[in-house]
PyMOL Python script that loads the backbone (N, CA, C, O; Angstrom):
from pymol import cmd

cmd.read_pdbstr("""\
ATOM      1  N   MET A   1       0.831  -1.206   0.007  1.00  0.00           N
ATOM      2  CA  MET A   1       0.018  -0.002  -0.011  1.00  0.00           C
ATOM      3  C   MET A   1       0.870   1.265  -0.010  1.00  0.00           C
ATOM      4  O   MET A   1       0.596   2.196  -0.768  1.00  0.00           O
ATOM      5  N   TYR A   2       1.914   1.306   0.846  1.00  0.00           N
ATOM      6  CA  TYR A   2       2.730   2.494   0.971  1.00  0.00           C
ATOM      7  C   TYR A   2       4.091   2.318   0.235  1.00  0.00           C
ATOM      8  O   TYR A   2       4.866   3.266   0.113  1.00  0.00           O
ATOM      9  N   GLY A   3       4.354   1.088  -0.247  1.00  0.00           N
ATOM     10  CA  GLY A   3       5.597   0.861  -0.934  1.00  0.00           C
ATOM     11  C   GLY A   3       6.806   0.769  -0.029  1.00  0.00           C
ATOM     12  O   GLY A   3       7.943   0.932  -0.472  1.00  0.00           O
ATOM     13  N   PHE A   4       6.554   0.506   1.241  1.00  0.00           N
ATOM     14  CA  PHE A   4       7.656   0.428   2.213  1.00  0.00           C
ATOM     15  C   PHE A   4       7.903  -1.065   2.518  1.00  0.00           C
ATOM     16  O   PHE A   4       7.014  -1.737   3.041  1.00  0.00           O
ATOM     17  N   PRO A   5       9.097  -1.585   2.200  1.00  0.00           N
ATOM     18  CA  PRO A   5       9.345  -3.007   2.305  1.00  0.00           C
ATOM     19  C   PRO A   5       9.569  -3.489   3.755  1.00  0.00           C
ATOM     20  O   PRO A   5       9.639  -4.691   4.012  1.00  0.00           O
ATOM     21  N   GLY A   6       9.679  -2.544   4.683  1.00  0.00           N
ATOM     22  CA  GLY A   6       9.903  -2.960   6.083  1.00  0.00           C
ATOM     23  C   GLY A   6      11.344  -2.844   6.450  1.00  0.00           C
ATOM     24  O   GLY A   6      12.199  -2.496   5.636  1.00  0.00           O
ATOM     25  N   LEU A   7      11.594  -3.143   7.696  1.00  0.00           N
ATOM     26  CA  LEU A   7      12.968  -3.018   8.243  1.00  0.00           C
ATOM     27  C   LEU A   7      13.671  -4.363   8.221  1.00  0.00           C
ATOM     28  O   LEU A   7      13.019  -5.407   8.246  1.00  0.00           O
ATOM     29  N   ASN A   8      14.991  -4.344   8.174  1.00  0.00           N
ATOM     30  CA  ASN A   8      15.859  -5.503   8.226  1.00  0.00           C
ATOM     31  C   ASN A   8      16.585  -5.532   9.522  1.00  0.00           C
ATOM     32  O   ASN A   8      16.766  -4.478  10.133  1.00  0.00           O
ATOM     33  N   PRO A   9      17.020  -6.684   9.987  1.00  0.00           N
ATOM     34  CA  PRO A   9      17.833  -6.742  11.198  1.00  0.00           C
ATOM     35  C   PRO A   9      18.991  -5.769  11.139  1.00  0.00           C
ATOM     36  O   PRO A   9      19.719  -5.727  10.147  1.00  0.00           O
ATOM     37  N   GLY A  10      19.167  -4.988  12.188  1.00  0.00           N
ATOM     38  CA  GLY A  10      20.236  -3.987  12.254  1.00  0.00           C
ATOM     39  C   GLY A  10      19.815  -2.599  11.835  1.00  0.00           C
ATOM     40  O   GLY A  10      20.510  -1.624  12.122  1.00  0.00           O
ATOM     41  N   ASP A  11      18.672  -2.496  11.151  1.00  0.00           N
ATOM     42  CA  ASP A  11      18.155  -1.158  10.780  1.00  0.00           C
ATOM     43  C   ASP A  11      17.745  -0.349  12.015  1.00  0.00           C
ATOM     44  O   ASP A  11      17.314  -0.915  13.020  1.00  0.00           O
ATOM     45  N   ARG A  12      17.879   0.948  11.932  1.00  0.00           N
ATOM     46  CA  ARG A  12      17.412   1.801  12.993  1.00  0.00           C
ATOM     47  C   ARG A  12      16.251   2.647  12.420  1.00  0.00           C
ATOM     48  O   ARG A  12      16.178   2.969  11.234  1.00  0.00           O
ATOM     49  N   TRP A  13      15.360   2.974  13.363  1.00  0.00           N
ATOM     50  CA  TRP A  13      14.167   3.742  12.962  1.00  0.00           C
ATOM     51  C   TRP A  13      13.988   4.835  13.990  1.00  0.00           C
ATOM     52  O   TRP A  13      14.032   4.582  15.194  1.00  0.00           O
ATOM     53  N   CYS A  14      13.793   6.010  13.531  1.00  0.00           N
ATOM     54  CA  CYS A  14      13.566   7.194  14.456  1.00  0.00           C
ATOM     55  C   CYS A  14      12.105   7.216  14.804  1.00  0.00           C
ATOM     56  O   CYS A  14      11.234   7.115  13.940  1.00  0.00           O
ATOM     57  N   VAL A  15      11.846   7.352  16.110  1.00  0.00           N
ATOM     58  CA  VAL A  15      10.447   7.441  16.615  1.00  0.00           C
ATOM     59  C   VAL A  15      10.384   8.729  17.432  1.00  0.00           C
ATOM     60  O   VAL A  15      11.320   9.039  18.169  1.00  0.00           O
ATOM     61  N   THR A  16       9.335   9.449  17.313  1.00  0.00           N
ATOM     62  CA  THR A  16       9.172  10.696  18.131  1.00  0.00           C
ATOM     63  C   THR A  16       9.018  10.285  19.585  1.00  0.00           C
ATOM     64  O   THR A  16       8.513   9.207  19.895  1.00  0.00           O
ATOM     65  N   ALA A  17       9.465  11.170  20.469  1.00  0.00           N
ATOM     66  CA  ALA A  17       9.415  10.864  21.895  1.00  0.00           C
ATOM     67  C   ALA A  17       7.997  10.614  22.358  1.00  0.00           C
ATOM     68  O   ALA A  17       7.756   9.695  23.142  1.00  0.00           O
ATOM     69  N   ARG A  18       7.057  11.413  21.889  1.00  0.00           N
ATOM     70  CA  ARG A  18       5.653  11.230  22.268  1.00  0.00           C
ATOM     71  C   ARG A  18       5.135   9.853  21.852  1.00  0.00           C
ATOM     72  O   ARG A  18       4.484   9.166  22.640  1.00  0.00           O
ATOM     73  N   ASN A  19       5.427   9.448  20.601  1.00  0.00           N
ATOM     74  CA  ASN A  19       4.967   8.146  20.169  1.00  0.00           C
ATOM     75  C   ASN A  19       5.647   7.030  20.918  1.00  0.00           C
ATOM     76  O   ASN A  19       5.023   6.015  21.230  1.00  0.00           O
ATOM     77  N   TRP A  20       6.927   7.207  21.210  1.00  0.00           N
ATOM     78  CA  TRP A  20       7.682   6.182  21.957  1.00  0.00           C
ATOM     79  C   TRP A  20       7.058   6.016  23.349  1.00  0.00           C
ATOM     80  O   TRP A  20       6.845   4.896  23.813  1.00  0.00           O
ATOM     81  N   LEU A  21       6.766   7.155  24.012  1.00  0.00           N
ATOM     82  CA  LEU A  21       6.214   7.129  25.322  1.00  0.00           C
ATOM     83  C   LEU A  21       4.803   6.427  25.327  1.00  0.00           C
ATOM     84  O   LEU A  21       4.483   5.656  26.232  1.00  0.00           O
ATOM     85  N   GLN A  22       3.985   6.730  24.281  1.00  0.00           N
ATOM     86  CA  GLN A  22       2.743   6.036  24.203  1.00  0.00           C
ATOM     87  C   GLN A  22       2.885   4.584  24.056  1.00  0.00           C
ATOM     88  O   GLN A  22       2.150   3.821  24.684  1.00  0.00           O
ATOM     89  N   ALA A  23       3.840   4.146  23.217  1.00  0.00           N
ATOM     90  CA  ALA A  23       4.128   2.701  23.056  1.00  0.00           C
ATOM     91  C   ALA A  23       4.592   2.102  24.356  1.00  0.00           C
ATOM     92  O   ALA A  23       4.195   0.984  24.684  1.00  0.00           O
ATOM     93  N   HIS A  24       5.413   2.795  25.107  1.00  0.00           N
ATOM     94  CA  HIS A  24       5.873   2.344  26.434  1.00  0.00           C
ATOM     95  C   HIS A  24       4.664   2.113  27.324  1.00  0.00           C
ATOM     96  O   HIS A  24       4.551   1.070  27.967  1.00  0.00           O
ATOM     97  N   ARG A  25       3.761   3.085  27.362  1.00  0.00           N
ATOM     98  CA  ARG A  25       2.548   2.966  28.216  1.00  0.00           C
ATOM     99  C   ARG A  25       1.698   1.769  27.767  1.00  0.00           C
ATOM    100  O   ARG A  25       1.018   1.140  28.577  1.00  0.00           O
ATOM    101  N   ASP A  26       1.751   1.464  26.453  1.00  0.00           N
ATOM    102  CA  ASP A  26       0.963   0.343  25.902  1.00  0.00           C
ATOM    103  C   ASP A  26       1.714  -0.983  26.018  1.00  0.00           C
ATOM    104  O   ASP A  26       1.186  -2.039  25.670  1.00  0.00           O
ATOM    105  N   GLY A  27       2.945  -0.915  26.508  1.00  0.00           N
ATOM    106  CA  GLY A  27       3.734  -2.161  26.733  1.00  0.00           C
ATOM    107  C   GLY A  27       4.433  -2.688  25.444  1.00  0.00           C
ATOM    108  O   GLY A  27       4.810  -3.857  25.356  1.00  0.00           O
ATOM    109  N   VAL A  28       4.581  -1.809  24.488  1.00  0.00           N
ATOM    110  CA  VAL A  28       5.187  -2.271  23.226  1.00  0.00           C
ATOM    111  C   VAL A  28       6.295  -1.311  22.738  1.00  0.00           C
ATOM    112  O   VAL A  28       6.457  -1.135  21.531  1.00  0.00           O
ATOM    113  N   ALA A  29       7.056  -0.692  23.656  1.00  0.00           N
ATOM    114  CA  ALA A  29       8.092   0.230  23.290  1.00  0.00           C
ATOM    115  C   ALA A  29       9.195  -0.432  22.544  1.00  0.00           C
ATOM    116  O   ALA A  29       9.567  -1.571  22.826  1.00  0.00           O
ATOM    117  N   ALA A  30       9.730   0.301  21.570  1.00  0.00           N
ATOM    118  CA  ALA A  30      10.873  -0.186  20.792  1.00  0.00           C
ATOM    119  C   ALA A  30      12.143  -0.099  21.641  1.00  0.00           C
ATOM    120  O   ALA A  30      12.213   0.695  22.579  1.00  0.00           O
ATOM    121  N   PRO A  31      13.135  -0.908  21.312  1.00  0.00           N
ATOM    122  CA  PRO A  31      14.429  -0.789  22.022  1.00  0.00           C
ATOM    123  C   PRO A  31      15.051   0.609  21.705  1.00  0.00           C
ATOM    124  O   PRO A  31      14.814   1.193  20.648  1.00  0.00           O
ATOM    125  N   VAL A  32      15.834   1.093  22.652  1.00  0.00           N
ATOM    126  CA  VAL A  32      16.423   2.433  22.602  1.00  0.00           C
ATOM    127  C   VAL A  32      17.948   2.362  22.552  1.00  0.00           C
ATOM    128  O   VAL A  32      18.565   1.733  23.412  1.00  0.00           O
ATOM    129  N   VAL A  33      18.554   2.991  21.566  1.00  0.00           N
ATOM    130  CA  VAL A  33      20.005   3.150  21.547  1.00  0.00           C
ATOM    131  C   VAL A  33      20.317   4.495  22.214  1.00  0.00           C
ATOM    132  O   VAL A  33      20.249   5.539  21.565  1.00  0.00           O
ATOM    133  N   LEU A  34      20.652   4.473  23.488  1.00  0.00           N
ATOM    134  CA  LEU A  34      20.848   5.693  24.252  1.00  0.00           C
ATOM    135  C   LEU A  34      21.871   6.607  23.611  1.00  0.00           C
ATOM    136  O   LEU A  34      21.703   7.826  23.633  1.00  0.00           O
ATOM    137  N   ALA A  35      22.899   6.064  23.055  1.00  0.00           N
ATOM    138  CA  ALA A  35      23.996   6.879  22.416  1.00  0.00           C
ATOM    139  C   ALA A  35      23.479   7.646  21.242  1.00  0.00           C
ATOM    140  O   ALA A  35      24.075   8.655  20.865  1.00  0.00           O
ATOM    141  N   ALA A  36      22.357   7.201  20.623  1.00  0.00           N
ATOM    142  CA  ALA A  36      21.806   7.871  19.494  1.00  0.00           C
ATOM    143  C   ALA A  36      20.534   8.675  19.819  1.00  0.00           C
ATOM    144  O   ALA A  36      19.803   9.092  18.920  1.00  0.00           O
ATOM    145  N   THR A  37      20.294   8.875  21.084  1.00  0.00           N
ATOM    146  CA  THR A  37      19.067   9.560  21.600  1.00  0.00           C
ATOM    147  C   THR A  37      19.414  10.948  22.006  1.00  0.00           C
ATOM    148  O   THR A  37      20.345  11.142  22.788  1.00  0.00           O
ATOM    149  N   ASN A  38      18.717  11.913  21.517  1.00  0.00           N
ATOM    150  CA  ASN A  38      18.912  13.344  21.865  1.00  0.00           C
ATOM    151  C   ASN A  38      18.532  13.575  23.315  1.00  0.00           C
ATOM    152  O   ASN A  38      17.537  13.020  23.781  1.00  0.00           O
ATOM    153  N   GLU A  39      19.290  14.375  24.036  1.00  0.00           N
ATOM    154  CA  GLU A  39      19.051  14.672  25.439  1.00  0.00           C
ATOM    155  C   GLU A  39      17.654  15.390  25.645  1.00  0.00           C
ATOM    156  O   GLU A  39      17.056  15.325  26.719  1.00  0.00           O
ATOM    157  N   LYS A  40      17.195  16.047  24.593  1.00  0.00           N
ATOM    158  CA  LYS A  40      15.881  16.764  24.736  1.00  0.00           C
ATOM    159  C   LYS A  40      14.714  15.803  24.960  1.00  0.00           C
ATOM    160  O   LYS A  40      13.654  16.214  25.432  1.00  0.00           O
ATOM    161  N   VAL A  41      14.904  14.532  24.624  1.00  0.00           N
ATOM    162  CA  VAL A  41      13.832  13.574  24.863  1.00  0.00           C
ATOM    163  C   VAL A  41      13.480  13.492  26.339  1.00  0.00           C
ATOM    164  O   VAL A  41      12.367  13.114  26.706  1.00  0.00           O
ATOM    165  N   LEU A  42      14.447  13.852  27.186  1.00  0.00           N
ATOM    166  CA  LEU A  42      14.190  13.770  28.653  1.00  0.00           C
ATOM    167  C   LEU A  42      13.183  14.728  29.148  1.00  0.00           C
ATOM    168  O   LEU A  42      12.731  14.610  30.287  1.00  0.00           O
ATOM    169  N   SER A  43      12.786  15.729  28.303  1.00  0.00           N
ATOM    170  CA  SER A  43      11.716  16.619  28.670  1.00  0.00           C
ATOM    171  C   SER A  43      10.335  15.951  28.516  1.00  0.00           C
ATOM    172  O   SER A  43       9.330  16.461  29.013  1.00  0.00           O
ATOM    173  N   ILE A  44      10.307  14.814  27.827  1.00  0.00           N
ATOM    174  CA  ILE A  44       9.066  14.072  27.619  1.00  0.00           C
ATOM    175  C   ILE A  44       9.061  12.707  28.205  1.00  0.00           C
ATOM    176  O   ILE A  44       8.033  12.248  28.702  1.00  0.00           O
ATOM    177  N   VAL A  45      10.200  12.029  28.161  1.00  0.00           N
ATOM    178  CA  VAL A  45      10.331  10.616  28.600  1.00  0.00           C
ATOM    179  C   VAL A  45      11.311  10.513  29.787  1.00  0.00           C
ATOM    180  O   VAL A  45      12.427  11.030  29.735  1.00  0.00           O
ATOM    181  N   ASP A  46      10.872   9.848  30.831  1.00  0.00           N
ATOM    182  CA  ASP A  46      11.711   9.656  32.005  1.00  0.00           C
ATOM    183  C   ASP A  46      12.870   8.779  31.648  1.00  0.00           C
ATOM    184  O   ASP A  46      12.710   7.780  30.946  1.00  0.00           O
ATOM    185  N   LEU A  47      14.064   9.146  32.134  1.00  0.00           N
ATOM    186  CA  LEU A  47      15.291   8.412  31.813  1.00  0.00           C
ATOM    187  C   LEU A  47      15.151   6.919  32.259  1.00  0.00           C
ATOM    188  O   LEU A  47      15.678   6.028  31.592  1.00  0.00           O
ATOM    189  N   SER A  48      14.472   6.667  33.340  1.00  0.00           N
ATOM    190  CA  SER A  48      14.320   5.293  33.773  1.00  0.00           C
ATOM    191  C   SER A  48      13.582   4.432  32.739  1.00  0.00           C
ATOM    192  O   SER A  48      13.890   3.249  32.589  1.00  0.00           O
ATOM    193  N   PHE A  49      12.641   4.997  32.049  1.00  0.00           N
ATOM    194  CA  PHE A  49      11.896   4.275  31.000  1.00  0.00           C
ATOM    195  C   PHE A  49      12.841   3.913  29.844  1.00  0.00           C
ATOM    196  O   PHE A  49      12.843   2.806  29.306  1.00  0.00           O
ATOM    197  N   LEU A  50      13.646   4.936  29.507  1.00  0.00           N
ATOM    198  CA  LEU A  50      14.627   4.709  28.379  1.00  0.00           C
ATOM    199  C   LEU A  50      15.635   3.591  28.786  1.00  0.00           C
ATOM    200  O   LEU A  50      15.954   2.707  27.990  1.00  0.00           O
ATOM    201  N   LYS A  51      16.108   3.662  30.014  1.00  0.00           N
ATOM    202  CA  LYS A  51      17.084   2.683  30.472  1.00  0.00           C
ATOM    203  C   LYS A  51      16.480   1.251  30.474  1.00  0.00           C
ATOM    204  O   LYS A  51      17.173   0.278  30.175  1.00  0.00           O
ATOM    205  N   GLU A  52      15.200   1.151  30.811  1.00  0.00           N
ATOM    206  CA  GLU A  52      14.493  -0.155  30.839  1.00  0.00           C
ATOM    207  C   GLU A  52      14.528  -0.781  29.447  1.00  0.00           C
ATOM    208  O   GLU A  52      14.491  -2.007  29.341  1.00  0.00           O
ATOM    209  N   ASN A  53      14.596   0.008  28.378  1.00  0.00           N
ATOM    210  CA  ASN A  53      14.475  -0.462  27.008  1.00  0.00           C
ATOM    211  C   ASN A  53      15.810  -0.244  26.243  1.00  0.00           C
ATOM    212  O   ASN A  53      15.843  -0.354  25.017  1.00  0.00           O
ATOM    213  N   ALA A  54      16.908   0.065  26.973  1.00  0.00           N
ATOM    214  CA  ALA A  54      18.155   0.370  26.353  1.00  0.00           C
ATOM    215  C   ALA A  54      18.823  -0.881  25.749  1.00  0.00           C
ATOM    216  O   ALA A  54      18.764  -1.961  26.338  1.00  0.00           O
ATOM    217  N   VAL A  55      19.425  -0.738  24.633  1.00  0.00           N
ATOM    218  CA  VAL A  55      20.165  -1.811  24.004  1.00  0.00           C
ATOM    219  C   VAL A  55      21.526  -1.276  23.534  1.00  0.00           C
ATOM    220  O   VAL A  55      21.652  -0.097  23.207  1.00  0.00           O
ATOM    221  N   ASP A  56      22.476  -2.095  23.506  1.00  0.00           N
ATOM    222  CA  ASP A  56      23.796  -1.783  22.944  1.00  0.00           C
ATOM    223  C   ASP A  56      23.799  -2.232  21.499  1.00  0.00           C
ATOM    224  O   ASP A  56      23.256  -3.290  21.182  1.00  0.00           O
ATOM    225  N   VAL A  57      24.374  -1.485  20.655  1.00  0.00           N
ATOM    226  CA  VAL A  57      24.503  -1.790  19.248  1.00  0.00           C
ATOM    227  C   VAL A  57      25.967  -2.054  18.918  1.00  0.00           C
ATOM    228  O   VAL A  57      26.811  -1.172  19.078  1.00  0.00           O
ATOM    229  N   PRO A  58      26.275  -3.283  18.452  1.00  0.00           N
ATOM    230  CA  PRO A  58      27.697  -3.534  18.153  1.00  0.00           C
ATOM    231  C   PRO A  58      28.117  -2.733  16.936  1.00  0.00           C
ATOM    232  O   PRO A  58      27.312  -2.433  16.055  1.00  0.00           O
ATOM    233  N   SER A  59      29.442  -2.384  16.910  1.00  0.00           N
ATOM    234  CA  SER A  59      29.952  -1.648  15.773  1.00  0.00           C
ATOM    235  C   SER A  59      29.863  -2.409  14.473  1.00  0.00           C
ATOM    236  O   SER A  59      29.723  -1.811  13.406  1.00  0.00           O
ATOM    237  N   ASP A  60      29.946  -3.757  14.555  1.00  0.00           N
ATOM    238  CA  ASP A  60      29.786  -4.615  13.390  1.00  0.00           C
ATOM    239  C   ASP A  60      28.375  -5.172  13.354  1.00  0.00           C
ATOM    240  O   ASP A  60      28.053  -6.060  14.144  1.00  0.00           O
ATOM    241  N   LEU A  61      27.534  -4.689  12.476  1.00  0.00           N
ATOM    242  CA  LEU A  61      26.127  -5.078  12.443  1.00  0.00           C
ATOM    243  C   LEU A  61      25.887  -6.369  11.648  1.00  0.00           C
ATOM    244  O   LEU A  61      24.751  -6.839  11.576  1.00  0.00           O
ATOM    245  N   SER A  62      26.911  -6.934  11.065  1.00  0.00           N
ATOM    246  CA  SER A  62      26.703  -8.099  10.187  1.00  0.00           C
ATOM    247  C   SER A  62      26.187  -9.299  10.933  1.00  0.00           C
ATOM    248  O   SER A  62      25.624 -10.201  10.313  1.00  0.00           O
ATOM    249  N   GLY A  63      26.351  -9.350  12.219  1.00  0.00           N
ATOM    250  CA  GLY A  63      25.850 -10.516  12.997  1.00  0.00           C
ATOM    251  C   GLY A  63      24.411 -10.409  13.437  1.00  0.00           C
ATOM    252  O   GLY A  63      23.921 -11.284  14.151  1.00  0.00           O
ATOM    253  N   LEU A  64      23.721  -9.361  13.030  1.00  0.00           N
ATOM    254  CA  LEU A  64      22.374  -9.140  13.475  1.00  0.00           C
ATOM    255  C   LEU A  64      21.291  -9.782  12.550  1.00  0.00           C
ATOM    256  O   LEU A  64      20.092  -9.614  12.774  1.00  0.00           O
ATOM    257  N   GLU A  65      21.732 -10.482  11.556  1.00  0.00           N
ATOM    258  CA  GLU A  65      20.753 -11.076  10.628  1.00  0.00           C
ATOM    259  C   GLU A  65      20.045 -12.241  11.129  1.00  0.00           C
ATOM    260  O   GLU A  65      19.207 -12.805  10.425  1.00  0.00           O
TER     261      GLU A  65
END
""", "prot")
cmd.dss("prot")
cmd.show_as("cartoon", "prot")
cmd.util.cbc("prot")
cmd.orient("prot")
């Protein structure tokens, strides 16, 4: 319908802080790469919520398939 093939393992997707917070409240929050997250998100999302969903991303993404 939209011509979007979807994401592949290792892909990153930007989500707005408000949408991420709603997903967190609904119990379906996406993993968070803290190193790639702007500090301004803390005005909307509590740091403890982000840490609960934090993931490390290896520098070599080839093993994520």
